[in-house]
C-alpha positions in Angstrom: -61.1 -66.2 108.9 -57.3 -66.4 109.6 -55.5 -64.3 112.2 -52.4 -62.7 110.9 -50.5 -60.9 113.7 -48.6 -57.7 113.0 -45.2 -59.2 113.8 -45.8 -62.5 112.0 -42.4 -64.0 113.0 -41.8 -63.5 116.6 -38.3 -63.5 118.2 -37.0 -62.5 114.8 -36.1 -59.0 113.4 -35.4 -58.8 109.7 -33.6 -55.5 109.5 -30.6 -56.6 107.4 -32.5 -57.4 104.2 -33.0 -54.8 101.5 -35.2 -56.7 99.1 -37.6 -56.0 96.2 -39.9 -58.7 97.5 -43.0 -56.5 97.3 -42.2 -55.7 93.6 -41.6 -59.4 92.9 -45.0 -60.3 94.4 -46.7 -57.5 92.5 -45.2 -58.7 89.2 -46.2 -62.3 90.0 -49.8 -61.3 90.7 -50.0 -59.3 87.5 -48.4 -61.8 85.2 -50.5 -64.1 83.0 -49.8 -67.2 85.2 -52.1 -70.2 84.8 -51.4 -71.3 88.4 -52.6 -67.9 89.7 -55.5 -67.8 87.3 -56.8 -71.0 88.9 -57.0 -69.0 92.2 -59.7 -66.8 90.6 -63.5 -67.3 90.3 -63.0 -66.6 86.6 -61.0 -69.7 86.0 -62.6 -72.0 83.3 -62.7 -75.6 84.6 -62.5 -78.5 82.1 -65.7 -79.9 83.7 -69.3 -78.5 84.0 -72.2 -78.8 86.4 -73.8 -81.3 84.1 -71.0 -83.8 84.9 -71.3 -83.1 88.6 -75.1 -83.8 88.7 -74.5 -87.1 86.7 -72.0 -88.3 89.4 -73.7 -87.1 92.6 -75.6 -90.4 93.2 -72.4 -92.3 93.9 -72.1 -93.1 97.6 -68.5 -94.5 97.3 -65.9 -92.4 95.6 -62.3 -93.6 95.3 -59.6 -91.1 94.4 -56.4 -92.6 93.0 -53.3 -90.4 92.6 -50.0 -89.5 94.0 -48.5 -86.4 95.6 -50.0 -83.1 94.4 -52.6 -85.0 92.4 -54.5 -86.1 95.5 -53.1 -84.3 98.6 -55.2 -81.1 98.0 -58.5 -83.1 97.8 -57.5 -85.1 100.9 -56.7 -81.9 102.7 -60.2 -80.4 101.8 -62.1 -83.5 102.8 -60.4 -83.8 106.3 -60.1 -80.1 107.1 -63.8 -79.3 106.3 -65.2 -82.5 107.8 -68.4 -82.2 105.8 -71.4 -82.9 107.9 -74.6 -84.7 106.8 -72.9 -86.2 103.8 -73.6 -89.9 103.4 -70.8 -90.3 100.8 -67.6 -92.2 101.5 -64.4 -90.8 100.0 -61.4 -93.1 100.0 -58.0 -91.9 99.0 -55.5 -94.4 97.4 -52.2 -92.4 97.4 -49.5 -95.0 98.0 -48.5 -98.5 97.0 -49.7 -101.1 99.6 -49.0 -104.8 99.6 -52.6 -105.6 99.9 -55.7 -103.5 99.0 -58.9 -104.3 100.8 -61.1 -106.6 98.7 -64.2 -104.4 99.1 -62.4 -101.7 97.2 -62.0 -104.1 94.3 -65.5 -105.7 94.3 -67.8 -102.7 95.3 -69.5 -100.6 92.7 -67.9 -97.1 93.0 -66.8 -93.9 91.2 -63.1 -94.0 90.5 -61.4 -90.6 90.0 -57.9 -91.3 88.5 -55.6 -88.3 88.6 -52.2 -88.0 86.9 -50.9 -85.0 85.0 -48.3 -87.1 83.2 -50.7 -89.9 82.6 -47.9 -92.4 83.2 -47.5 -92.3 87.1 -46.4 -95.8 88.0 -48.3 -96.0 91.3 -51.5 -94.6 89.9 -51.4 -97.0 87.0 -50.7 -99.9 89.3 -53.4 -99.1 91.9 -56.1 -98.5 89.3 -55.3 -101.7 87.6 -56.0 -103.6 90.8 -59.2 -101.8 92.0 -61.1 -101.3 88.8 -64.0 -103.6 88.0 -66.6 -103.7 85.2 -69.4 -102.2 87.4 -67.4 -99.0 88.1 -67.8 -95.5 86.7 -64.4 -94.1 85.9 -63.2 -90.5 85.4 -59.6 -89.7 84.3 -58.1 -86.3 85.1 -55.0 -86.2 82.9 -53.1 -84.1 80.3 -54.4 -84.1 76.7 -51.3 -86.1 75.5 -50.5 -89.6 74.2 -50.1 -91.3 77.6 -51.0 -94.7 79.1 -53.9 -93.4 81.1 -55.4 -91.3 78.3 -55.3 -94.4 76.1 -56.9 -96.5 78.8 -59.6 -93.9 79.4 -60.5 -93.9 75.7 -60.5 -97.8 75.6 -62.8 -97.9 78.7 -65.0 -95.1 77.2 -64.6 -93.2 80.4 -65.2 -89.6 81.2 -62.0 -87.5 80.7 -61.2 -84.1 82.3 -58.1 -82.5 80.9 -55.5 -81.5 83.4 -54.2 -78.0 82.8 -50.8 -78.6 81.2 -49.4 -75.4 82.7 -50.3 -76.3 86.3 -48.0 -78.8 88.1 -49.5 -81.2 90.6 -48.5 -79.5 93.8 -50.0 -76.1 92.5 -53.2 -77.8 91.1 -55.5 -77.9 94.1 -57.7 -74.9 93.0 -57.9 -76.2 89.4 -59.8 -79.2 88.1 -57.7 -81.5 90.1 -59.0 -80.4 93.5 -62.2 -78.7 92.6 -63.9 -81.7 90.8 -63.6 -83.8 94.0 -64.5 -80.8 96.2 -67.8 -80.4 94.2 -68.6 -84.1 94.7 -68.0 -83.5 98.4 -70.8 -81.0 98.4 -68.6 -77.8 98.4 -68.7 -74.7 96.1 -65.5 -74.4 94.0 -65.9 -70.6 93.8 -65.7 -70.2 97.5 -62.2 -71.6 97.6 -61.0 -69.2 94.8 -60.6 -65.7 96.4 -57.5 -64.2 94.9 -59.3 -61.1 93.7 -60.4 -60.4 97.3 -57.0 -61.2 98.9 -54.8 -59.0 96.6 -56.8 -56.0 97.9 -56.0 -57.0 101.5 -52.8 -55.2 102.5 -52.4 -57.2 105.7 -52.5 -60.4 103.7 -50.0 -59.3 101.2 -47.6 -57.8 103.8 -47.7 -61.1 105.7 -46.9 -63.1 102.6 -43.9 -60.8 101.9 -42.7 -60.7 105.6 -43.0 -64.5 105.8 -41.1 -65.1 102.6 -38.3 -62.6 103.5 -37.9 -64.1 106.9 -37.5 -67.6 105.6 -35.1 -66.3 103.0 -33.0 -65.0 105.9 -33.2 -68.3 107.8 -32.0 -70.1 104.7 -29.0 -67.8 104.3 -28.2 -68.4 108.0 -28.4 -72.2 107.5 -31.6 -72.4 109.7 -33.4 -74.6 107.3 -35.7 -76.9 109.4 -39.3 -75.7 109.3 -41.2 -77.4 112.1 -45.0 -77.1 111.9 -46.5 -77.5 115.4 -50.0 -78.7 114.5 -52.7 -78.5 117.2 -55.5 -79.7 114.9 -55.9 -83.4 113.9 -58.1 -82.5 110.9 -55.3 -80.3 109.4 -52.7 -83.0 109.1 -53.5 -83.6 105.4 -53.5 -79.9 104.8 -50.0 -79.7 106.3 -48.9 -82.7 104.4 -49.9 -80.8 101.2 -47.9 -77.8 102.4 -45.0 -80.1 103.2 -44.8 -81.4 99.6 -45.3 -77.8 98.2 -42.3 -76.5 100.1 -40.0 -79.4 99.9 -40.5 -80.1 96.1 -40.6 -76.4 95.1 -37.6 -75.2 97.1 -35.2 -78.2 97.6 -32.8 -77.4 94.7 -29.2 -76.2 94.2 -28.3 -77.1 97.7 -30.9 -74.7 99.0 -34.4 -75.0 100.4 -36.3 -75.9 103.5 -37.0 -79.2 105.2 -40.7 -79.0 106.5 -41.5 -81.3 109.3 -45.0 -81.9 110.8 -45.2 -82.3 114.6 -48.6 -83.1 116.0 -49.3 -81.5 119.4 -49.9 -82.0 122.3 -48.7 -85.6 121.7 -45.2 -84.4 120.7 -44.8 -82.3 124.0 -44.1 -85.8 125.5 -41.4 -86.7 123.0 -39.8 -84.3 120.5 -40.4 -81.0 122.3 -37.3 -81.4 124.5 -35.2 -81.3 121.4 -37.0 -78.3 120.0 -36.4 -76.3 123.1 -32.9 -77.4 124.2 -31.4 -79.1 121.1 -29.5 -77.6 118.1 -31.1 -74.3 117.2 -31.4 -74.8 113.4 -35.1 -74.7 113.4 -37.9 -72.1 112.9 -41.5 -73.0 113.8 -45.1 -72.5 112.7 -47.8 -72.8 115.3 -51.1 -74.0 113.7 -54.3 -74.0 115.5 -58.0 -74.2 114.5 -60.7 -73.2 116.9 -63.4 -75.8 117.5 -67.0 -74.8 118.1 -67.8 -78.2 119.5 -65.5 -80.1 121.8 -65.9 -82.7 124.5 -66.0 -81.4 128.1 -64.4 -82.7 131.3 -66.8 -84.4 133.6 -66.5 -82.3 136.7 -68.0 -84.8 139.1 -65.3 -87.3 138.4 -62.5 -84.9 139.4 -60.5 -84.9 142.6 -60.1 -81.5 144.3 -56.4 -81.3 143.2 -57.6 -80.9 139.7 -60.5 -78.5 140.1 -58.8 -76.2 137.5 -60.2 -78.7 134.9 -63.8 -78.1 135.9 -66.1 -77.2 133.0 -63.1 -77.1 130.6 -63.4 -78.5 127.1 -60.7 -80.4 125.4 -60.3 -77.5 122.9 -59.7 -75.1 125.8 -57.0 -77.3 127.2 -55.3 -77.6 123.8 -55.4 -73.8 123.4 -53.9 -73.3 126.9 -51.1 -75.7 125.8 -50.8 -73.7 122.5 -50.4 -70.4 124.3 -48.1 -71.8 127.0 -45.7 -73.3 124.4 -45.5 -69.9 122.6 -44.6 -68.2 125.9 -41.8 -70.7 126.4 -40.5 -70.1 122.9 -40.6 -66.3 123.5 -38.5 -66.8 126.6 -36.0 -68.9 124.7 -36.0 -66.6 121.7 -36.9 -69.3 119.3 -38.3 -67.8 116.1 -41.9 -68.8 115.3 -45.0 -67.6 113.5 -48.7 -68.4 114.3 -51.8 -69.2 112.3 -55.0 -69.1 114.2 -58.0 -70.4 112.1 -61.4 -69.2 113.4 -63.7 -70.8 110.8 -63.6 -74.1 109.1 -65.1 -73.4 105.7 -64.2 -73.2 101.9 -63.0 -69.6 102.1 -60.6 -70.3 105.0 -58.8 -73.3 103.4 -58.9 -71.5 100.1 -57.0 -68.6 101.7 -54.5 -71.0 103.2 -53.9 -72.6 99.9 -53.3 -69.3 98.2 -51.1 -67.9 101.1 -48.8 -70.9 101.0 -48.5 -71.0 97.2 -47.8 -67.4 96.9 -45.3 -67.5 99.7 -43.5 -70.4 98.2 -43.3 -69.0 94.7 -42.0 -65.7 96.1 -39.5 -67.4 98.2 -38.3 -69.3 95.2 -37.9 -66.0 93.3 -35.9 -64.5 96.1 -33.6 -67.6 96.0 -33.5 -67.4 92.2 -34.6 -71.0 91.7 -37.4 -72.5 89.6 -40.3 -73.4 92.0 -42.2 -75.4 89.3 -39.9 -78.3 88.5 -38.6 -81.4 90.5 -35.6 -82.7 88.5 -34.1 -84.9 91.2 -37.4 -86.8 91.7 -37.4 -87.6 88.0 -34.1 -89.5 88.4 -35.8 -92.0 90.8 -38.7 -92.6 88.3 -36.2 -93.3 85.5 -34.1 -95.8 87.7 -37.3 -97.5 88.9 -38.3 -98.2 85.3 -34.8 -99.6 84.5 -35.0 -102.0 87.5 -38.6 -103.1 86.6 -37.7 -103.7 82.9 -34.7 -105.9 83.9 -36.6 -108.0 86.5 
């Protein structure tokens, strides 16, 4: 469960905007959109339970991809911290000068994910880590690409990537749900659009949040600082960071999302947030922990008796609440997510909320949320440099 408060953005009153945002969202939900279709339990995956059963005996699973191809799976794995699971998932999502030798030598399941089938980093990493003892699965578009040709040459399993779903929107499609099933989760528990669109509070919050951010952009308040109080949500927020930056950063518009991990950053960046240039708006993100280390009362001096019987989670929550009170006093705009349960339904709701909000905001700004033309320029220039060297 996620707590959405009535006034989602505090210290901000959006009275000046007369928008058709509700109509835009309704049209979005009702259109035949493959991205939104993947949010539903009726979505037809390009893999079946037979494949999952065949792969469940692997203890070491290496996911190889970049950006949206892998961030969603990484978010699920870390946010849900699956208990009693003797499998080891390793995520290879960057280029490193050295890759640990045991990744090259050990028998493992490699899941290689690339929509384009030509992603430079993914091709390079797989080339280094693969060995003849591995089982390989390729998730890629049904097109004439390097990785599809390689998959066929290796006689590997192939799961076709939905060609209508871009990487950063693909977490609830095959791209995220195949790894999630191998982690021991149920894909249909993530997909809850049918339930959410009947929840007025959920829809109103999506609309209010998108409208508020639209207003901030128009007022040149474009730094979105995410104050994260949960170490297991870092990867989820990195997924969100890519979603927002790549979908909205166009035509000299958009939002720069920055993740700030608390309470650590209270002792560094917070001074700037409170007293520096006020070009920011904030998201407080907190997950309730059912099990947390407790302070050893017998080791305390009397001056710190207020810490007796306190858990680390209670201390973090106290800091979370105190920081919000300071923001209110200083009239700094912020919104709050309080996550009460760490399960598939909760992270599925967060995925859907953030994707709907981002697409709606793009429609308000009259930009295309689904492309990333500027990034393609770097890919082309990199190939030119490599071919000349």
